[in-house]
C-alpha positions in Angstrom: 109.3 107.1 67.2 109.7 110.3 69.1 106.7 109.4 71.3 108.6 106.2 72.4 111.7 107.9 72.9 109.8 110.3 75.3 108.1 107.5 76.8 111.0 105.1 77.4 114.0 107.2 77.1 114.6 107.8 80.5 114.9 103.9 81.1 118.0 103.8 79.3 119.8 106.8 80.2 123.0 105.7 82.2 123.2 109.1 84.1 119.5 108.6 85.3 120.2 105.2 86.7 123.5 106.3 88.2 122.0 109.4 89.8 119.0 107.3 91.4 121.3 104.3 92.6 124.0 107.0 94.4 121.3 109.2 96.1 120.2 108.3 99.6 117.2 110.6 99.2 116.0 108.7 96.3 116.4 105.2 98.1 114.1 106.8 100.5 111.4 107.3 98.1 112.2 103.5 96.8 111.4 102.2 100.2 108.3 104.4 100.3 106.8 102.9 96.9 107.8 99.2 97.7 105.8 99.9 101.0 102.7 101.0 99.1 103.2 98.4 96.4 103.1 95.8 99.4 99.8 97.3 100.7 98.1 97.8 97.3 99.0 94.4 96.4 97.4 92.5 99.5 94.2 92.0 97.6 96.3 90.8 94.2 98.4 88.3 96.5 94.9 86.4 97.6 93.7 86.6 93.9 97.0 85.0 93.0 97.5 82.1 95.5 94.0 81.1 95.0 94.3 81.0 91.2 97.4 78.3 91.8 95.0 75.9 93.8 93.8 74.5 90.5 97.3 73.0 89.9 98.0 69.8 92.2 101.5 69.7 91.9 103.5 72.1 94.2 106.0 72.5 91.8 103.8 73.7 89.0 102.1 75.9 91.5 105.6 77.7 92.2 106.4 77.6 88.9 103.2 79.4 87.4 104.0 82.1 90.3 107.6 82.3 89.0 106.5 83.2 85.1 103.9 85.2 86.5 106.5 87.4 87.9 108.5 87.7 85.0 105.5 88.7 82.7 104.5 91.1 85.6 108.2 92.7 85.2 107.8 93.1 81.6 104.3 94.7 81.9 105.0 97.0 84.5 108.1 98.5 82.5 105.5 98.9 79.6 102.8 100.3 82.0 105.4 103.0 83.7 106.2 104.3 80.4 102.6 104.9 79.4 101.2 105.6 83.1 99.8 109.1 82.4 97.4 107.6 80.0 96.1 104.9 82.6 93.8 107.2 84.5 91.5 106.5 81.6 91.5 103.0 81.9 88.4 102.3 84.0 87.2 99.6 81.5 90.1 97.2 82.6 88.8 97.4 86.2 85.0 96.6 84.9 86.6 93.8 83.3 88.7 92.7 86.1 85.7 92.9 88.7 83.3 90.8 86.2 86.4 88.2 86.0 86.8 87.8 89.6 82.8 87.6 90.3 83.0 84.8 87.6 85.9 82.8 89.7 83.7 83.5 93.1 80.6 81.9 91.1 82.6 79.0 89.4 83.9 78.0 93.1 80.9 78.2 94.9 79.3 76.3 92.2 81.8 73.6 92.2 81.4 73.5 95.9 77.6 72.8 95.7 77.9 69.9 93.0 80.6 68.3 94.9 84.3 67.8 94.6 84.5 64.9 91.7 84.0 67.3 88.8 86.7 69.4 90.1 89.1 66.8 90.3 88.4 65.5 86.8 89.1 69.0 85.2 92.3 69.1 87.3 93.8 65.9 85.6 92.3 66.7 81.9 95.0 68.3 79.9 97.5 68.9 82.9 99.8 71.3 80.7 97.0 73.3 79.2 95.6 73.9 82.8 99.0 75.3 84.1 99.5 77.8 81.0 96.0 78.6 81.6 96.9 79.8 85.2 100.0 81.6 84.1 97.9 83.7 81.7 94.9 84.3 84.1 97.9 85.1 86.7 99.3 88.0 83.9 95.7 89.3 83.6 95.2 89.9 87.2 98.7 91.6 87.4 97.6 94.1 84.4 94.1 94.5 86.5 95.7 95.2 89.8 98.9 97.3 88.5 97.0 100.3 87.1 96.3 101.6 90.8 100.0 100.6 91.9 101.6 102.5 89.1 99.4 105.4 89.4 100.2 105.8 92.9 103.9 105.5 92.6 103.8 108.2 89.6 102.2 110.3 92.1 105.0 110.1 94.6 108.0 110.2 91.8 108.0 111.1 88.3 111.4 109.5 87.6 110.2 106.4 85.7 113.6 104.4 87.0 112.4 105.4 90.7 109.3 104.2 90.1 110.5 100.8 88.2 113.0 99.7 90.9 110.3 100.5 93.7 107.6 98.3 91.5 110.1 95.3 90.8 111.1 95.3 94.4 107.5 95.4 95.4 106.3 92.8 92.9 108.9 90.1 94.5 107.5 91.1 97.9 103.9 90.6 96.7 104.9 87.1 95.2 106.5 86.2 98.6 103.0 87.1 100.3 101.4 85.2 97.8 103.5 82.0 98.1 102.8 82.4 102.1 99.0 82.4 101.5 99.5 79.6 99.2 101.3 77.3 101.9 99.0 78.3 104.3 96.0 77.0 102.3 97.4 73.5 102.1 97.8 73.4 105.5 94.2 74.8 106.3 91.8 73.9 103.6 89.1 76.5 105.2 91.4 79.3 103.7 90.4 78.4 100.1 86.8 79.1 100.7 87.5 82.2 102.9 90.0 83.3 99.7 87.0 83.3 97.6 84.8 85.4 99.6 87.6 87.9 99.7 87.8 87.6 95.8 84.2 88.5 95.9 85.0 91.7 98.3 87.7 92.5 95.9 85.7 92.4 92.8 83.4 95.0 94.6 86.3 97.1 95.3 87.2 97.4 92.0 83.8 97.9 90.5 83.0 100.9 93.3 86.5 102.3 92.2 85.4 103.4 88.9 84.8 107.2 87.8 81.2 106.6 87.6 80.9 105.5 91.2 84.0 106.7 92.7 83.6 105.0 96.3 87.5 104.0 97.2 87.9 101.3 99.8 91.2 102.3 101.5 94.0 99.7 101.0 94.8 100.0 104.6 91.2 98.9 105.4 91.0 95.9 103.2 94.3 94.6 104.5 92.6 94.8 108.1 89.7 92.6 106.3 92.2 90.5 105.2 94.1 89.9 108.3 90.9 89.5 110.5 89.6 87.0 107.9 92.6 84.9 108.3 92.3 85.0 111.9 88.8 83.9 112.0 89.2 81.0 109.4 92.4 79.9 111.6 90.3 79.8 114.4 87.3 78.1 113.1 89.9 75.7 111.5 91.4 74.7 115.1 88.4 74.6 116.8 87.1 71.9 114.4 90.1 69.9 115.3 89.0 68.5 118.4 85.7 67.4 117.4 87.1 65.7 114.2 89.3 63.4 117.0 86.2 62.6 118.9 
Protein backbone atom coordinates (compact mmCIF):
# COMPACT_ATOMS: atom_id res chain seq x y z
CA UNK A 1 0.00 0.00 0.00
CA UNK A 2 2.89 2.36 0.82
CA UNK A 3 4.37 1.70 -2.63
CA UNK A 4 1.07 2.66 -4.33
CA UNK A 5 0.82 5.80 -2.17
CA UNK A 6 4.35 6.84 -3.13
CA UNK A 7 3.75 6.18 -6.83
CA UNK A 8 0.27 7.70 -7.23
CA UNK A 9 -0.12 9.98 -4.19
CA UNK A 10 0.98 13.16 -6.08
CA UNK A 11 -1.88 12.67 -8.59
CA UNK A 12 -4.46 13.03 -5.79
CA UNK A 13 -2.76 15.94 -4.01
CA UNK A 14 -5.09 18.95 -4.55
CA UNK A 15 -2.35 21.42 -3.56
CA UNK A 16 -0.06 19.94 -6.20
CA UNK A 17 -2.73 20.45 -8.89
CA UNK A 18 -3.42 24.04 -7.72
CA UNK A 19 0.28 24.91 -7.79
CA UNK A 20 0.73 23.48 -11.29
CA UNK A 21 -2.40 25.07 -12.79
CA UNK A 22 -1.61 28.50 -11.32
CA UNK A 23 2.09 28.53 -12.26
CA UNK A 24 3.08 30.13 -15.58
CA UNK A 25 6.48 28.39 -15.48
CA UNK A 26 4.77 25.00 -15.08
CA UNK A 27 2.56 25.75 -18.09
CA UNK A 28 5.70 26.49 -20.14
CA UNK A 29 7.02 23.06 -19.13
CA UNK A 30 3.64 21.51 -20.07
CA UNK A 31 3.81 23.22 -23.49
CA UNK A 32 7.32 21.78 -23.99
CA UNK A 33 6.04 18.31 -23.06
CA UNK A 34 3.17 18.59 -25.57
CA UNK A 35 5.67 19.48 -28.32
CA UNK A 36 7.90 16.54 -27.37
CA UNK A 37 4.87 14.20 -27.26
CA UNK A 38 3.82 15.27 -30.77
CA UNK A 39 7.34 14.82 -32.19
CA UNK A 40 7.84 11.43 -30.51
CA UNK A 41 4.35 10.29 -31.58
CA UNK A 42 4.64 10.84 -35.34
CA UNK A 43 5.43 7.13 -35.79
CA UNK A 44 2.51 6.18 -33.51
CA UNK A 45 0.11 8.36 -35.54
CA UNK A 46 1.17 6.64 -38.78
CA UNK A 47 0.62 3.18 -37.23
CA UNK A 48 -2.79 4.11 -35.75
CA UNK A 49 -4.07 5.60 -39.00
CA UNK A 50 -2.98 2.48 -40.89
CA UNK A 51 -4.53 0.06 -38.40
CA UNK A 52 -7.96 1.69 -38.71
CA UNK A 53 -8.02 1.10 -42.50
CA UNK A 54 -9.13 -2.50 -41.83
CA UNK A 55 -12.55 -1.06 -40.90
CA UNK A 56 -14.68 -0.17 -43.93
CA UNK A 57 -17.06 2.19 -42.14
CA UNK A 58 -15.80 5.75 -41.48
CA UNK A 59 -17.71 5.99 -38.18
CA UNK A 60 -16.14 2.75 -36.94
CA UNK A 61 -12.67 4.05 -37.83
CA UNK A 62 -13.29 7.24 -35.84
CA UNK A 63 -14.87 5.27 -32.97
CA UNK A 64 -11.87 2.93 -32.74
CA UNK A 65 -9.56 5.95 -32.37
CA UNK A 66 -11.91 7.41 -29.72
CA UNK A 67 -11.92 4.20 -27.66
CA UNK A 68 -8.18 3.94 -28.12
CA UNK A 69 -7.83 7.52 -26.85
CA UNK A 70 -9.47 6.71 -23.51
CA UNK A 71 -7.44 3.54 -23.19
CA UNK A 72 -4.28 5.58 -23.85
CA UNK A 73 -5.28 8.07 -21.13
CA UNK A 74 -5.81 5.32 -18.54
CA UNK A 75 -2.58 3.57 -19.48
CA UNK A 76 -0.61 6.84 -19.43
CA UNK A 77 -1.81 7.53 -15.87
CA UNK A 78 -0.64 4.05 -14.78
CA UNK A 79 2.69 4.29 -16.62
CA UNK A 80 3.67 7.72 -15.28
CA UNK A 81 3.35 6.33 -11.76
CA UNK A 82 5.78 3.50 -12.53
CA UNK A 83 7.88 5.53 -14.98
CA UNK A 84 11.13 5.01 -13.11
CA UNK A 85 10.90 1.27 -13.79
CA UNK A 86 10.29 1.63 -17.53
CA UNK A 87 13.98 2.03 -18.37
CA UNK A 88 14.40 -1.75 -18.10
CA UNK A 89 11.40 -2.60 -20.31
CA UNK A 90 13.37 -3.00 -23.56
CA UNK A 91 11.55 -6.32 -24.16
CA UNK A 92 8.34 -4.44 -24.96
CA UNK A 93 10.16 -2.68 -27.81
CA UNK A 94 11.27 -6.02 -29.27
CA UNK A 95 7.69 -7.36 -29.10
CA UNK A 96 6.41 -4.14 -30.71
CA UNK A 97 9.03 -4.27 -33.48
CA UNK A 98 8.19 -7.90 -34.29
CA UNK A 99 4.46 -7.13 -34.31
CA UNK A 100 4.94 -4.18 -36.68
CA UNK A 101 7.14 -6.32 -38.95
CA UNK A 102 4.31 -8.89 -39.01
CA UNK A 103 1.80 -6.16 -40.02
CA UNK A 104 4.07 -5.11 -42.92
CA UNK A 105 4.53 -8.72 -44.08
CA UNK A 106 0.77 -9.39 -43.87
CA UNK A 107 -0.08 -6.25 -45.89
CA UNK A 108 2.36 -6.90 -48.74
CA UNK A 109 1.48 -10.61 -48.77
CA UNK A 110 -2.20 -9.67 -49.30
CA UNK A 111 -1.18 -7.17 -51.98
CA UNK A 112 0.65 -9.97 -53.77
CA UNK A 113 -2.33 -12.33 -53.62
CA UNK A 114 -4.85 -9.61 -54.53
CA UNK A 115 -7.48 -7.66 -52.64
CA UNK A 116 -10.33 -10.21 -52.76
CA UNK A 117 -9.15 -12.04 -49.66
CA UNK A 118 -8.83 -8.76 -47.82
CA UNK A 119 -12.42 -7.74 -48.51
CA UNK A 120 -13.73 -11.08 -47.27
CA UNK A 121 -11.82 -10.68 -44.02
CA UNK A 122 -13.26 -7.21 -43.54
CA UNK A 123 -16.86 -8.34 -43.96
CA UNK A 124 -16.55 -11.45 -41.83
CA UNK A 125 -17.25 -10.87 -38.12
CA UNK A 126 -17.40 -7.08 -38.40
CA UNK A 127 -17.86 -6.40 -34.68
CA UNK A 128 -14.95 -8.63 -33.69
CA UNK A 129 -12.74 -6.90 -36.29
CA UNK A 130 -13.62 -3.55 -34.68
CA UNK A 131 -12.60 -4.68 -31.20
CA UNK A 132 -9.48 -6.32 -32.61
CA UNK A 133 -8.47 -2.94 -34.06
CA UNK A 134 -9.13 -1.23 -30.69
CA UNK A 135 -6.93 -3.82 -28.91
CA UNK A 136 -4.18 -3.34 -31.52
CA UNK A 137 -4.36 0.44 -30.98
CA UNK A 138 -4.03 -0.02 -27.21
CA UNK A 139 -1.08 -2.37 -27.67
CA UNK A 140 0.78 0.09 -29.88
CA UNK A 141 0.01 2.90 -27.41
CA UNK A 142 1.76 0.84 -24.73
CA UNK A 143 4.80 0.27 -26.98
CA UNK A 144 5.17 3.90 -28.05
CA UNK A 145 4.36 5.54 -24.70
CA UNK A 146 7.53 4.17 -23.05
CA UNK A 147 9.82 6.69 -24.81
CA UNK A 148 7.36 9.57 -24.33
CA UNK A 149 6.99 8.99 -20.58
CA UNK A 150 10.74 8.63 -20.02
CA UNK A 151 11.47 11.80 -22.03
CA UNK A 152 8.79 13.69 -20.08
CA UNK A 153 10.04 12.48 -16.68
CA UNK A 154 13.53 13.66 -17.65
CA UNK A 155 12.14 17.20 -18.10
CA UNK A 156 9.88 17.30 -15.03
CA UNK A 157 9.74 15.04 -11.98
CA UNK A 158 6.24 16.29 -11.09
CA UNK A 159 3.83 13.56 -12.27
CA UNK A 160 0.92 16.04 -12.54
CA UNK A 161 2.87 18.17 -15.05
CA UNK A 162 3.86 15.03 -16.99
CA UNK A 163 0.24 13.78 -16.95
CA UNK A 164 -1.25 17.07 -18.24
CA UNK A 165 1.41 17.36 -20.97
CA UNK A 166 0.93 13.71 -21.94
CA UNK A 167 -2.88 13.91 -22.12
CA UNK A 168 -2.81 17.03 -24.32
CA UNK A 169 -0.08 15.45 -26.47
CA UNK A 170 -2.06 12.22 -26.93
CA UNK A 171 -5.10 14.23 -28.05
CA UNK A 172 -2.96 16.16 -30.55
CA UNK A 173 -1.45 12.89 -31.82
CA UNK A 174 -4.96 11.45 -32.37
CA UNK A 175 -5.72 14.55 -34.44
CA UNK A 176 -2.66 13.84 -36.60
CA UNK A 177 -3.81 10.20 -36.98
CA UNK A 178 -7.28 11.35 -38.15
CA UNK A 179 -5.73 13.69 -40.74
CA UNK A 180 -3.56 10.83 -42.08
CA UNK A 181 -6.63 8.54 -42.06
CA UNK A 182 -8.68 11.01 -44.16
CA UNK A 183 -5.79 11.52 -46.58
CA UNK A 184 -5.56 7.74 -47.07
CA UNK A 185 -9.18 7.70 -48.25
CA UNK A 186 -8.43 10.34 -50.91
CA UNK A 187 -4.96 9.10 -51.89
CA UNK A 188 -4.89 5.24 -51.87
CA UNK A 189 -1.11 5.17 -52.48
CA UNK A 190 -0.62 6.53 -48.95
CA UNK A 191 -1.59 3.13 -47.50
CA UNK A 192 1.38 1.42 -49.18
CA UNK A 193 3.64 4.29 -48.10
CA UNK A 194 2.36 3.96 -44.52
CA UNK A 195 3.32 0.28 -44.40
CA UNK A 196 6.80 1.09 -45.73
CA UNK A 197 7.08 3.62 -42.88
CA UNK A 198 5.84 1.00 -40.40
CA UNK A 199 8.71 -1.23 -41.55
CA UNK A 200 11.12 1.65 -40.82
CA UNK A 201 9.42 2.19 -37.43
CA UNK A 202 9.90 -1.51 -36.58
CA UNK A 203 13.61 -1.16 -37.39
CA UNK A 204 13.78 2.08 -35.35
CA UNK A 205 12.27 0.33 -32.31
CA UNK A 206 14.60 -2.66 -32.63
CA UNK A 207 17.72 -0.48 -32.98
CA UNK A 208 16.84 1.44 -29.81
CA UNK A 209 17.11 -1.59 -27.45
CA UNK A 210 20.10 -1.43 -25.04
CA UNK A 211 22.07 -4.24 -26.74
CA UNK A 212 22.17 -2.29 -30.04
CA UNK A 213 21.65 1.27 -28.73
CA UNK A 214 21.33 3.10 -32.04
CA UNK A 215 18.83 5.92 -31.68
CA UNK A 216 17.25 7.49 -34.76
CA UNK A 217 16.33 11.04 -33.65
CA UNK A 218 12.57 11.70 -33.70
CA UNK A 219 13.10 14.89 -35.70
CA UNK A 220 14.91 12.84 -38.41
CA UNK A 221 12.02 10.35 -38.54
CA UNK A 222 9.53 13.24 -38.78
CA UNK A 223 11.53 14.50 -41.78
CA UNK A 224 11.39 11.02 -43.38
CA UNK A 225 7.58 10.96 -42.89
CA UNK A 226 7.13 14.41 -44.48
CA UNK A 227 9.39 13.49 -47.41
CA UNK A 228 7.56 10.18 -47.93
CA UNK A 229 4.20 11.99 -47.90
CA UNK A 230 5.36 14.56 -50.47
CA UNK A 231 6.79 11.87 -52.79
CA UNK A 232 3.62 9.73 -52.53
CA UNK A 233 1.31 12.69 -53.16
CA UNK A 234 3.50 13.65 -56.15
CA UNK A 235 3.22 10.09 -57.55
CA UNK A 236 -0.57 10.13 -57.02
CA UNK A 237 -1.10 13.37 -58.96
CA UNK A 238 1.41 12.35 -61.64
CA UNK A 239 -0.70 9.24 -62.30
CA UNK A 240 -4.00 11.15 -62.67
CA UNK A 241 -3.51 12.55 -66.22
CA UNK A 242 -2.39 9.08 -67.42
CA UNK A 243 -5.63 7.55 -66.08
CA UNK A 244 -7.79 10.10 -67.92
CA UNK A 245 -6.14 9.28 -71.22
